VOPAGU-2260 file (C-alpha; in pm, 1 decimal, decimal comma):
REM VOPAGU-2260
SITE   aa  ch    i         X         Y         Z
SITE  MET   A    0    1318,4     392,5    4889,5
SITE  SER   A    1    1419,7     609,1    5246,5
SITE  THR   A    2    1723,0     928,6    5203,5
SITE  VAL   A    3    1933,5     691,4    5408,7
SITE  THR   A    4    1953,8     484,1    5166,8
SITE  LYS   A    5    2022,8     683,4    4868,7
SITE  THR   A    6    2274,0     894,8    5055,6
SITE  LEU   A    7    2450,8     507,8    5186,6
SITE  TYR   A    8    2501,0     490,4    4802,7
SITE  GLU   A    9    2642,1     843,7    4756,0
SITE  THR   A   10    2866,3     819,6    5083,8
SITE  ASP   A   11    2985,2     443,2    5145,4
SITE  PHE   A   12    2936,5     221,6    4836,0
SITE  VAL   A   13    3041,2    -137,9    5049,9
SITE  GLU   A   14    2714,5     -24,9    5245,7
SITE  TRP   A   15    2487,2      24,2    5100,9
SITE  ALA   A   16    2500,0    -342,5    4847,6
SITE  ASP   A   17    2512,9    -474,3    5180,4
SITE  HIS   A   18    2225,5    -314,7    5343,7
SITE  THR   A   19    2083,7    -392,0    4973,9
SITE  ALA   A   20    2107,7    -699,1    5000,3
SITE  GLU   A   21    1963,8    -724,6    5324,6
SITE  LEU   A   22    1708,2    -569,8    5187,5
SITE  LEU   A   23    1611,6    -816,7    4946,9
SITE  ARG   A   24    1650,0   -1133,1    5176,2
SITE  GLN   A   25    1428,2    -973,9    5370,3
SITE  GLY   A   26    1166,0    -934,5    5142,5
SITE  LYS   A   27    1162,6    -490,8    5211,1
SITE  PHE   A   28    1110,4    -441,3    4788,2
SITE  GLY   A   29     970,9     -35,8    4857,7
SITE  GLU   A   30    1252,9      52,4    5065,3
SITE  VAL   A   31    1532,6     -64,8    4771,7
SITE  ASP   A   32    1705,8     137,6    4600,1
SITE  LEU   A   33    1552,3      33,8    4319,4
SITE  GLU   A   34    1745,8     356,7    4046,6
SITE  HIS   A   35    2100,9     273,2    4196,4
SITE  LEU   A   36    2040,2    -141,2    4211,6
SITE  VAL   A   37    1928,0    -125,5    3797,5
SITE  GLU   A   38    2257,2      84,0    3702,4
SITE  GLU   A   39    2484,5    -195,5    3936,3
SITE  VAL   A   40    2375,8    -531,9    3741,3
SITE  GLU   A   41    2385,1    -347,7    3459,6
SITE  GLY   A   42    2750,1    -244,3    3533,1
SITE  LEU   A   43    2811,7    -578,2    3588,3
SITE  SER   A   44    2790,1    -663,6    3210,4
SITE  GLY   A   45    3005,4    -468,4    3087,9
SITE  ARG   A   46    3229,5    -503,5    3317,4
SITE  ASP   A   47    3227,9    -892,9    3237,1
SITE  ARG   A   48    3277,6    -770,7    2881,6
SITE  ASN   A   49    3549,5    -471,8    2934,4
SITE  ALA   A   50    3757,4    -770,9    3116,0
SITE  VAL   A   51    3729,8    -972,9    2814,8
SITE  TYR   A   52    3789,7    -718,5    2575,0
SITE  SER   A   53    4117,8    -562,5    2779,3
SITE  GLN   A   54    4302,4    -909,2    2828,8
SITE  LEU   A   55    4208,6   -1012,3    2490,9
SITE  LEU   A   56    4373,2    -733,5    2379,5
SITE  ARG   A   57    4700,5    -751,9    2614,9
SITE  MET   A   58    4698,3   -1173,2    2473,7
SITE  ILE   A   59    4679,4   -1075,0    2108,3
SITE  LYS   A   60    4926,9    -729,4    2117,2
SITE  HIS   A   61    5213,5    -966,8    2270,2
SITE  LEU   A   62    5095,9   -1198,0    2011,0
SITE  VAL   A   63    5194,1    -888,3    1778,1
SITE  LYS   A   64    5517,3    -798,6    1943,8
SITE  GLN   A   65    5589,7   -1170,6    1876,6
SITE  GLN   A   66    5567,1   -1162,1    1568,5
SITE  ILE   A   67    5719,7    -849,5    1414,4
SITE  GLN   A   68    6007,1    -839,0    1682,4
SITE  PRO   A   69    6156,6   -1196,4    1688,3
SITE  GLU   A   70    6423,6   -1141,8    1832,0
SITE  ARG   A   71    6227,3   -1017,8    2104,3
SITE  ARG   A   72    6003,1   -1260,1    2230,1
SITE  GLY   A   73    6113,8   -1411,8    2602,8
SITE  ARG   A   74    5945,2   -1567,6    2811,0
SITE  SER   A   75    5746,9   -1279,7    3016,2
SITE  TRP   A   76    5548,1   -1255,2    2671,7
SITE  VAL   A   77    5450,1   -1606,5    2729,4
SITE  ALA   A   78    5344,9   -1545,0    3105,7
SITE  SER   A   79    5161,8   -1260,9    2993,6
SITE  ILE   A   80    4994,1   -1487,7    2653,7
SITE  ILE   A   81    4948,8   -1763,8    2959,0
SITE  ASN   A   82    4786,4   -1488,9    3178,0
SITE  ALA   A   83    4573,9   -1293,8    2967,3
SITE  ARG   A   84    4442,1   -1672,4    2779,3
SITE  ASN   A   85    4323,4   -1782,7    3166,4
SITE  ARG   A   86    4179,7   -1490,1    3286,6
SITE  ILE   A   87    3965,1   -1450,3    2900,3
SITE  ARG   A   88    3903,0   -1854,2    2966,8
SITE  TYR   A   89    3793,5   -1850,2    3394,2
SITE  THR   A   90    3577,7   -1556,3    3286,8
SITE  ILE   A   91    3378,0   -1738,9    2983,3
SITE  ARG   A   92    3370,1   -1985,7    3233,2
SITE  GLN   A   93    3136,7   -1815,4    3430,9
SITE  SER   A   94    2917,1   -1588,4    3168,1
SITE  PRO   A   95    2932,2   -1810,3    2873,8
SITE  ASN   A   96    2753,0   -1592,2    2632,0
SITE  LEU   A   97    3084,2   -1405,5    2657,8
SITE  ARG   A   98    3289,0   -1617,6    2364,1
SITE  ARG   A   99    3002,7   -1474,9    2178,8
SITE  PHE   A  100    3057,1   -1163,8    2294,3
SITE  ALA   A  101    3466,6   -1184,3    2207,8
SITE  LYS   A  102    3429,4   -1382,6    1857,6
SITE  ASN   A  103    3230,4   -1033,8    1740,8
SITE  GLU   A  104    3416,3    -834,9    1892,6
SITE  LEU   A  105    3750,9    -964,9    1761,8
SITE  GLU   A  106    3874,7    -814,3    1434,4
SITE  GLU   A  107    3907,0    -481,4    1683,8
SITE  ILE   A  108    4069,9    -563,3    1956,0
SITE  TYR   A  109    4269,1    -795,6    1625,1
SITE  GLN   A  110    4358,5    -406,6    1460,7
SITE  GLU   A  111    4380,3    -167,5    1838,7
SITE  ALA   A  112    4634,4    -501,8    1946,1
SITE  ILE   A  113    4797,4    -411,8    1566,6
SITE  ARG   A  114    4799,1     -35,5    1642,1
SITE  ASP   A  115    4906,7     -67,8    2078,5
SITE  ALA   A  116    5260,8    -338,8    1937,0
SITE  LEU   A  117    5377,9    -102,1    1680,8
SITE  SER   A  118    5330,2     204,6    1870,7
SITE  GLU   A  119    5490,5      19,3    2157,1
SITE  THR   A  120    5796,6    -177,1    1984,8
SITE  GLY   A  121    5831,9     187,1    1753,4
SITE  LEU   A  122    5768,3      36,5    1434,0
SITE  THR   A  123    5502,6     147,4    1272,9
SITE  ALA   A  124    5644,7     372,5    1091,7
SITE  GLN   A  125    5740,4     -57,9     896,4
SITE  LYS   A  126    5395,1    -153,5     961,5
SITE  ASN   A  127    5382,9    -223,0     540,6
SITE  THR   A  128    5712,0    -433,4     584,8
SITE  LEU   A  129    5591,3    -668,8     860,8
SITE  GLY   A  130    5411,9    -924,3     650,8
SITE  ILE   A  131    5082,7    -824,6     894,0
SITE  PRO   A  132    4774,2    -991,0     835,1
SITE  GLY   A  133    4479,6    -742,0     751,1
SITE  LYS   A  134    4198,7    -954,9     944,0
SITE  CYS   A  135    4297,9   -1137,1    1259,1
SITE  PRO   A  136    4509,4   -1534,3    1150,9
SITE  TRP   A  137    4307,4   -1692,3    1434,6
SITE  SER   A  138    3993,5   -1772,0    1626,8
SITE  ILE   A  139    3895,3   -1726,4    1939,1
SITE  ASP   A  140    3851,0   -2108,4    2024,3
SITE  GLN   A  141    4273,6   -2114,7    1872,9
SITE  LEU   A  142    4358,1   -1786,2    2106,0
SITE  LEU   A  143    4216,2   -1941,7    2390,3
SITE  GLU   A  144    4274,1   -2368,9    2289,1
SITE  ALA   A  145    4651,0   -2333,2    2178,2
SITE  ASP   A  146    5002,5   -2375,5    2257,0
SITE  PRO   A  147    5057,1   -1991,0    2265,0
SITE  ASP   A  148    5379,5   -2114,3    2057,3
SITE  THR   A  149    5212,9   -2201,6    1800,6
SITE  LEU   A  150    5014,7   -1926,9    1738,6
SITE  ARG   A  151    5167,7   -1753,5    1472,7
SITE  TRP   A  152    5081,8   -1645,7    1169,0
SITE  GLU   A  153    5367,5   -1747,4     845,7
């Protein structure tokens, strides 16, 4: 690997990526900044996992808010749920293995969504009176396929 390549990574990531792609196309593997290339490839899967986690958290948080504050239920929460669902679906279509990741993380995300929803609504002190299920009442399939208006825990 040349010093120029390493410097590029540190000073201009886009140029480094373009240069690395060209080196790979030309079969000049000895000139590739392998250390950073491995880091970037590993980062790709983490980025997609983070995207699914974040969108699923947003979706469930709004579902919880609809349940604990039905009087405030509005189209903006539904729009947020639909938007998050669409982004998750798209990401999973690109990487189907992420469905398993979402399924495995569902309970942790649900608990985090409850904490966030309670905090954002100012209802943390009333948690025990709101009828919030201890475990996520929805499966990944329900969250990704069902009409958001039907996703209730009652």
